C-alpha positions in Angstrom: 9.5 68.7 9.7 9.1 66.5 12.4 10.9 67.7 15.6 9.7 64.6 17.3 12.1 62.3 16.1 14.6 64.7 17.0 14.5 63.7 20.9 18.0 62.8 22.7 17.6 59.3 23.8 19.5 58.8 27.2 20.1 55.0 28.3 19.3 53.9 32.1 19.6 50.7 33.5 17.2 48.5 32.1 17.6 50.3 28.5 21.5 49.6 28.3 22.8 46.6 26.0 25.4 45.3 28.2 27.8 42.8 26.9 30.7 39.9 27.8 34.0 40.8 25.8 37.3 38.5 26.3 40.5 40.7 26.3 43.9 38.7 25.7 46.8 40.5 27.4 49.4 38.8 26.0 52.3 41.5 24.5 50.2 44.4 25.5 51.2 47.6 27.2 49.7 48.4 30.5 49.1 52.0 30.4 47.6 51.9 26.4 45.1 47.9 27.4 44.1 49.9 30.3 42.6 53.1 28.7 41.1 50.8 26.1 39.1 48.8 28.4 38.3 51.5 30.7 36.7 53.0 28.2 35.2 49.9 27.4 33.9 49.2 31.1 32.4 52.9 30.9 30.5 52.2 27.5 31.9 55.7 25.3 32.2 53.3 22.7 28.8 52.5 22.2 26.4 55.1 20.6 24.0 55.4 23.5 26.7 56.5 26.4 25.4 57.8 29.2 27.9 59.8 31.3 26.0 58.8 34.7 24.6 55.2 33.6 26.6 51.8 34.1 26.2 50.8 29.9 29.4 49.5 29.5 30.4 45.9 28.7 31.8 42.9 31.6 35.5 42.5 30.5 37.3 39.3 31.2 41.0 39.7 30.9 42.8 37.1 30.5 47.1 36.7 30.9 47.8 39.8 33.0 51.0 38.0 33.9 52.4 38.4 30.2 51.6 42.4 30.2 54.3 44.8 28.9 55.9 48.2 30.4 58.2 50.0 28.7 61.5 51.9 29.5 62.8 51.0 32.5 59.6 51.0 34.3 59.8 47.0 35.6 62.2 48.4 38.0 61.5 52.1 38.9 57.9 52.1 39.0 56.8 52.2 42.4 52.7 51.5 43.9 52.1 52.6 47.2 50.0 51.3 49.7 48.9 52.1 53.4 48.9 49.4 56.1 46.4 52.5 57.9 48.8 52.8 61.1 51.2 56.1 61.4 54.3 55.7 59.8 52.6 52.8 57.6 53.5 53.7 53.9 54.7 50.6 52.2 56.3 50.8 48.4 56.5 48.1 45.9 58.3 48.3 42.5 56.6 46.3 39.2 58.4 43.2 39.4 58.1 42.7 43.1 54.3 43.3 42.4 53.9 41.1 39.3 55.2 38.2 40.8 53.4 38.6 44.5 49.8 39.4 42.6 50.3 39.4 38.8 46.5 40.5 38.6 47.1 43.4 40.8 48.9 45.7 38.0 46.3 45.5 35.6 43.5 46.0 38.2 45.0 48.8 39.9 45.5 50.8 36.1 42.1 50.6 35.1 40.9 51.3 37.9 42.5 54.6 37.8 41.3 55.4 34.8 37.4 55.1 36.0 35.4 57.9 37.9 36.2 58.2 41.4 32.5 58.0 43.0 30.3 55.4 43.1 29.6 54.7 39.7 33.3 54.1 39.1 33.4 51.6 42.0 30.3 49.5 40.1 32.0 49.7 36.7 35.0 48.1 38.4 33.1 44.9 39.8 32.4 44.5 35.9 36.2 43.9 35.3 37.6 40.2 36.0 41.5 39.9 35.9 43.4 36.3 35.5 47.0 35.8 35.4 46.2 32.5 33.3 44.7 31.4 30.0 42.1 30.2 31.8 38.3 32.3 33.0 35.3 30.5 34.6 33.3 32.9 32.4 32.8 30.4 29.9 28.9 30.5 30.7 28.8 34.1 29.3 30.0 33.8 25.8 32.3 36.6 25.8 33.4 37.6 22.3 37.5 37.6 21.8 37.9 41.6 21.2 41.4 42.7 19.1 42.3 45.6 21.3 44.8 47.2 18.4 41.6 47.8 16.3 40.3 50.0 19.4 41.0 53.8 18.8 
C-alpha cells in the first residue's frame, strides 16, 4: 500500500475555492437561518474545511426585513449596546430594531455564531445583508441556495 496518497490536504488562502451564494431570508426563522449561513461562511460544508483558514463562501442575504421569530420574541427579545460612557447601556427590542435597521438582526445573529478572533472578523466581511429584494452583487453571479436543503 502506498501511503503517499493518504496525506491530509490542508487548504490555504490560495487553494480555497470561494463561491458567491444568494440566500433568500423571506419566511425563514432567524436563528436557524443564521446557523446555516455561519456554516457556509466558515466553510464547514466543504470537503477541504480547515479550521484556521477562510475557506468559506461569500454569502448575500436578501429580504432580511421579512424574517420570522418564534414565540413572543418580537416583543421580549432585547438587544443591548453600550455608548461607552458611564451608565450608557441601551436596550432595544426586536420590533423597534427591525423598524430602525432591518439588516442588524441578521448581522448580529450570524456574527454571534462566528469565532471571536481575527478569523471571525475576516469571515464576517464575507457576509452581505440587504433588506429588500435587490443587491449590488449581480456581477459575481451568486447561486441561489435553498436553506431547507442544508443540514
